[in-house]
KOLFIVEX-323382 format. One line per 5 residues: number of its first residue (from 1); their letters; for each residue x, y, z of C-alpha. Coordinates in Angstrom, 3 decimals. Layout:
NUM> a> X,Y,Z  ...
This chain:
1> mrysl> 3.688,-3.039,-29.765  5.691,-6.176,-28.926  8.926,-4.392,-29.878  8.171,-1.440,-27.553  7.300,-3.807,-24.715
6> llaal> 10.548,-5.681,-25.268  12.519,-2.419,-25.115  10.766,-1.442,-21.888  11.529,-4.817,-20.344  15.173,-4.588,-21.372
11> slalp> 15.487,-1.077,-19.946  14.157,-2.297,-16.599  16.619,-5.176,-16.631  19.638,-2.925,-17.170  21.547,-1.891,-14.034
16> lqaaq> 21.096,1.662,-12.784  23.900,4.080,-13.499  25.484,6.566,-11.105  23.952,10.021,-11.375  24.907,13.638,-10.851
21> lsiel> 23.252,16.318,-8.735  23.825,19.971,-9.602  23.630,22.474,-6.719  23.687,26.149,-7.738  24.213,28.541,-4.825
26> adgtq> 25.538,32.070,-4.402  29.173,30.908,-4.409  28.856,28.896,-7.616  27.735,25.522,-8.935  28.743,22.208,-7.420
31> tleta> 28.200,18.860,-9.116  28.024,15.843,-6.826  28.193,12.229,-7.960  26.189,9.389,-6.440  29.329,7.863,-4.922
36> qllnh> 30.325,11.166,-3.291  26.942,11.468,-1.638  26.820,7.822,-0.523  30.197,8.423,1.152  29.356,11.852,2.564
41> pdvqe> 30.527,12.166,6.208  26.952,12.881,7.326  25.235,10.105,5.408  23.105,7.809,7.551  20.217,5.378,7.382
46> vrian> 16.876,7.164,7.639  13.512,5.465,8.062  10.486,7.255,6.620  7.313,6.031,8.256  4.850,7.491,5.728
51> dvsyk> 6.602,7.878,2.415  4.584,10.168,0.132  5.667,8.531,-3.118  5.781,4.867,-2.126  2.772,4.944,0.221
56> hpmty> 4.488,2.667,2.739  7.513,2.832,5.075  10.892,3.149,3.375  14.500,3.209,4.562  17.114,5.268,2.733
61> ravpi> 20.763,6.222,2.800  20.424,9.970,3.162  22.223,13.215,3.981  20.615,16.140,5.853  19.959,18.503,2.981
66> arllt> 21.048,21.441,5.119  24.603,20.038,4.894  24.508,20.584,1.135  23.220,24.167,1.333  26.256,25.900,2.786
71> gvqpd> 25.791,29.656,3.092  22.037,29.593,2.391  20.058,31.748,4.813  16.605,30.833,6.209  14.933,33.727,4.369
76> ahlqi> 16.264,32.526,0.999  14.287,30.744,-1.689  15.254,27.533,-3.467  13.989,25.625,-6.457  14.314,21.853,-6.738
81> iatdg> 14.004,20.582,-10.296  13.267,16.991,-11.287  14.217,15.310,-14.522  10.527,15.085,-15.592  9.959,18.873,-15.427
86> faaem> 8.573,19.030,-11.875  9.910,22.268,-10.311  9.250,22.630,-6.569  9.456,26.152,-5.126  10.839,25.832,-1.597
91> paapl> 11.466,28.398,1.136  14.869,27.650,2.618  13.842,27.777,6.283  12.161,24.318,6.482  15.074,22.757,4.597
96> lqkdg> 17.613,24.157,7.062  15.878,23.469,10.370  17.209,20.753,12.676  14.173,20.370,14.946  10.698,19.161,14.056
101> aqawl> 10.379,18.366,10.368  13.807,17.631,8.907  14.670,17.385,5.218  16.955,14.671,3.860  18.388,13.979,0.429
106> aiedp> 17.911,10.254,-0.130  20.496,8.728,-2.464  19.758,5.677,-4.590  22.592,3.184,-4.708  22.805,1.812,-8.281
111> thpwp> 23.738,-1.593,-6.893  20.641,-1.687,-4.657  17.909,0.208,-6.548  14.683,1.299,-4.905  11.320,-0.211,-5.914
116> glgng> 9.533,1.089,-8.979  6.829,3.721,-8.628  3.316,3.243,-9.950  3.581,0.927,-12.932  7.183,0.155,-11.989
121> shtag> 8.737,1.953,-14.940  11.043,4.065,-12.774  12.056,4.569,-9.160  12.090,7.758,-7.080  15.822,8.004,-7.699
126> pfylv> 18.465,8.943,-8.252  17.864,11.606,-5.582  14.708,12.175,-3.545  13.835,14.808,-0.941  12.255,13.045,2.043
131> wthpe> 11.172,14.279,5.472  11.186,12.957,9.002  8.319,14.317,11.135  6.781,16.266,8.206  3.620,16.927,10.202
136> asris> 5.562,19.294,12.475  5.795,21.866,9.665  2.807,20.857,7.506  5.066,19.691,4.711  2.906,19.120,1.633
141> peqwp> 3.279,16.225,-0.852  4.627,18.685,-3.433  7.566,19.272,-1.096  8.742,15.669,-1.597  10.233,15.979,-5.103
146> yaigr> 11.837,12.834,-6.493  14.071,12.194,-9.536  15.926,15.351,-8.541  18.580,16.597,-10.916  19.146,20.170,-9.806
151> irlqt> 18.854,22.413,-6.756  19.305,26.141,-7.207  19.106,29.351,-5.213  16.431,31.612,-6.672  14.683,34.918,-6.118
156> svaer> 11.082,34.674,-4.925  8.260,33.518,-7.168  6.712,37.012,-7.072  9.950,38.598,-8.283  10.515,36.091,-11.077
161> fpklm> 6.939,35.825,-12.297  4.933,39.052,-11.896  2.179,37.573,-14.096  1.286,35.315,-11.166  0.645,38.241,-8.848
166> pdpql> -2.879,39.151,-7.713  -4.099,42.751,-7.717  -1.652,44.696,-5.485  -4.577,46.605,-3.988  -5.797,43.499,-2.164
171> aandp> -5.064,43.195,1.568  -2.384,40.728,2.625  -4.989,38.578,4.402  -7.456,38.616,1.506  -8.463,35.039,0.529
176> vnlgf> -6.945,35.644,-2.918  -3.502,36.415,-1.480  -3.786,33.498,0.930  -4.678,31.342,-2.063  -1.655,32.647,-3.974
181> alfqk> 0.640,31.503,-1.142  -0.995,28.064,-1.151  -0.807,27.900,-4.951  2.961,28.396,-4.812  3.361,25.610,-2.274
186> nclac> 0.937,23.070,-3.690  0.370,23.751,-7.410  3.260,25.619,-9.017  5.562,22.595,-9.027  3.383,21.009,-11.723
191> hrlnd> 1.510,23.930,-13.317  2.134,27.273,-14.930  -0.333,30.184,-14.897  -0.482,33.043,-17.430  2.471,31.273,-19.081
196> agdsq> 4.516,32.022,-15.954  6.396,29.406,-13.948  9.169,26.898,-14.564  7.292,23.593,-14.457  7.075,21.586,-17.657
201> lgpdl> 4.772,18.904,-16.240  1.135,20.004,-16.095  -1.088,22.376,-18.101  -1.323,26.138,-17.665  -4.173,26.964,-15.269
206> nlphs> -5.241,30.218,-16.923  -4.396,29.863,-20.612  -6.419,29.573,-22.646  -9.005,29.268,-19.849  -9.130,28.889,-16.087
211> pteyf> -10.680,25.708,-14.655  -12.972,28.033,-12.703  -14.530,28.940,-16.071  -15.225,25.473,-17.427  -16.056,23.441,-14.309
216> apgyl> -19.650,23.633,-13.145  -20.086,25.072,-9.610  -18.835,22.609,-7.003  -17.109,20.311,-9.472  -13.687,21.953,-9.371
221> krylr> -13.450,21.315,-5.638  -14.609,17.734,-6.194  -11.988,17.316,-8.923  -9.193,18.600,-6.662  -10.252,16.242,-3.885
226> dpqsl> -10.466,13.208,-6.204  -9.464,13.757,-9.858  -10.280,10.180,-10.855  -13.895,10.633,-9.733  -14.482,12.992,-12.685
231> rhwpq> -11.821,12.071,-15.239  -10.664,8.491,-15.005  -7.686,7.279,-16.984  -4.808,4.948,-16.040  -1.962,7.376,-16.800
236> akmpa> -3.397,10.270,-14.778  -0.772,12.068,-12.706  -2.914,14.601,-10.830  -2.930,13.461,-7.175  -5.922,13.702,-4.891
241> ispev> -5.652,16.551,-2.390  -6.842,15.313,0.977  -8.173,17.521,3.804  -4.956,16.706,5.691  -2.991,18.476,2.934
246> lsdee> -5.440,21.339,2.326  -8.457,22.068,4.476  -11.781,23.002,2.852  -11.058,26.642,3.683  -7.606,26.464,2.082
251> leqii> -9.004,24.759,-1.007  -11.534,27.592,-1.340  -8.678,30.102,-1.056  -6.839,28.491,-3.976  -10.062,28.553,-6.002
256> sylqh> -10.493,32.249,-5.077  -7.007,32.910,-6.424  -7.770,31.067,-9.677  -11.070,32.959,-10.077  -9.277,36.248,-9.484
261> maqrr> -6.506,35.451,-11.960  -9.078,34.555,-14.641  -9.823,38.294,-14.645  -6.119,39.173,-14.939  -5.324,37.066,-17.969
266> gr> -2.663,38.726,-20.102  -1.786,41.443,-17.569
């Protein structure tokens, strides 16, 4: 125990190293070093009033992420992958827009590291997607991936993972389909379903069972609103989902999707 604590303390004392960001677009793969990004012609100081990860105002050296996505069209789909297995599915349009909510790639300078997150074991670096005026486009917390290592152009979630698809006979405005859209935005970055998805972080939400099958009525919604109120442990990573992120109606739509997919296990 003492030896492991000593190693952890030594690792925190070591200086941060420069990192690499891989960007895979239609015209090939580009690898950018920390120094290149810190000296990018469009880099500037950006103040984030309500930082999702740090829970207080932060100031970063950052580049508009649109400047790194040359040739990407608004109707495209991107995936942003973190070093811990978090895989955010992102429509390109919000990342490219210049008005309202604007996306920035924050770059951690190894000589001036950011504060530690949570227990202080690591920072949000080396690269972190942050937003100014996120409320203008209802940017969710899952759209603030940190510890980014890779950004890649992808086909849509439905094309890549047909096992996630609801019954095609359902109307587009059916609560199940609305829940599927919300699931992609708010859940798929951490979870797989029917063994489909790219995240390596959280458990599968339909294999071997759906949470709609083992939570008593009403408790799944309570768990999503405040996970620690039902399962309390210090290392828990599941965040609370506030009404500002998902309304009660939207939360019910996600639950409708999960209930529906419990009947489509293995299809």
